[in-house]
C-alpha positions in Angstrom: 8.9 -1.1 10.6 10.9 1.9 9.6 8.2 4.6 9.9 8.3 8.2 9.1 8.0 10.6 12.0 4.6 11.9 13.2 5.8 15.4 12.1 6.6 14.1 8.6 3.2 12.4 8.3 1.3 15.5 9.6 3.1 17.7 7.1 2.4 15.2 4.3 -1.3 15.0 5.2 -1.7 18.7 6.0 -3.9 19.4 2.9 -5.8 16.1 3.1 -9.4 16.3 4.3 -9.9 14.7 7.7 -12.2 11.9 6.4 -9.4 10.8 3.9 -6.7 11.3 6.5 -8.4 8.8 8.8 -8.3 6.2 5.9 -4.5 6.9 5.4 -3.8 6.5 9.1 -5.7 3.2 9.3 -3.9 1.8 6.2 -0.6 2.7 7.8 -1.7 0.7 10.9 -2.6 -2.3 8.7 0.8 -2.2 7.0 2.6 -2.0 10.3 0.6 -4.9 11.6 1.2 -7.3 8.7 4.6 -6.2 7.5 6.6 -5.1 10.6 9.9 -5.1 8.6 8.6 -2.7 6.0 10.1 0.7 5.2 7.9 3.7 4.7 8.9 6.6 2.4 7.1 9.4 0.7 7.3 8.8 -3.0 5.1 9.5 -6.1 2.7 11.7 -4.1 2.0 8.9 -1.7 3.3 6.7 1.2 5.2 3.8 -0.2 6.0 0.6 1.7 8.6 -2.0 0.7 11.0 -4.6 2.1 14.4 -3.0 2.1 16.2 -6.3 2.6 14.7 -7.5 -0.7 15.3 -4.4 -2.8 13.7 -1.0 -3.5 10.2 0.4 -3.6 9.4 -1.3 -6.9 11.2 -4.6 -6.8 10.4 -5.2 -3.2 7.2 -3.1 -3.1 4.3 -4.0 -0.7 1.9 -1.2 -1.4 1.4 2.5 -1.8 -1.2 4.8 -0.2 -1.9 7.4 -2.9 -3.6 10.8 -2.1 -6.1 12.0 -4.6 -8.5 14.9 -4.4 -11.6 12.8 -3.5 -10.2 9.5 -2.6 -7.3 7.4 -1.3 -5.9 4.7 -3.5 -4.3 1.6 -2.0 -2.1 0.5 -4.9 -0.1 -2.7 -5.5 2.7 -2.9 -8.0 2.6 -6.7 -8.1 -1.2 -7.0 -8.2 -1.3 -9.7 -10.8 0.2 -12.1 -8.2 -2.3 -11.3 -5.4 -5.5 -13.1 -4.6 -8.4 -10.7 -5.1 -11.6 -12.8 -4.5 -13.8 -9.8 -4.1 -12.4 -8.0 -7.2 -11.4 -4.9 -5.3 -8.5 -4.0 -7.5 -9.3 -1.7 -10.3 -7.3 0.0 -13.1 -6.3 -0.8 -16.6 -2.6 -1.4 -16.0 -1.4 -4.9 -15.7 1.4 -4.3 -13.3 -0.2 -1.8 -10.9 -3.8 -1.6 -9.7 -5.5 -0.1 -6.8 -8.4 -0.1 -4.4 -10.2 3.3 -4.3 -11.3 4.4 -0.9 -13.6 7.3 -0.1 -15.2 6.4 3.2 -13.6 5.0 6.4 -16.9 3.3 7.4 -17.4 1.6 4.0 -13.8 0.4 3.5 -13.5 -3.4 3.4 -10.8 -3.4 6.1 -10.5 -7.2 6.4 -10.1 -7.6 2.7 -7.6 -4.7 2.6 -5.6 -6.4 5.4 -5.6 -9.6 3.3 -4.3 -7.8 0.2 -1.6 -6.1 2.1 -0.6 -9.3 3.8 -0.5 -11.2 0.5 1.6 -8.5 -1.1 4.0 -8.5 1.9 4.5 -12.2 1.5 5.0 -12.1 -2.2 8.6 -12.0 -3.3 9.2 -11.4 -7.0 12.6 -13.1 -6.7 10.6 -16.4 -6.3 9.4 -16.3 -9.8 11.1 -18.7 -12.2 12.3 -16.0 -14.5 14.0 -14.2 -11.6 15.6 -17.3 -10.1 19.4 -17.3 -10.2 
């Protein structure tokens, strides 16, 4: 995985409360575990992960870790194609939804790993309308 440096992450998270910073760092670990070929960039006030061999942050997006004042949002641009048996994804947008996280201890880590893994496997190029 093409990760940002520790210095870049520390700078990016410098104003983030410690309890939310811990959530971000664990989510980074999950992405690295299930998508070792992912690229990590700072984009749209968050950490964005995508498959550079497939395209850019939107077309080949895996997920985004968004920083918000009282929560972290694990967002998925291709959420409509992801299994969500526990209905964790919220939001009123069709294309992008998220899982709000406010507590490390209460986060559904196994379910989050499953969403990240499903998103990492999904390739929008496989859809009939995108076939060439």
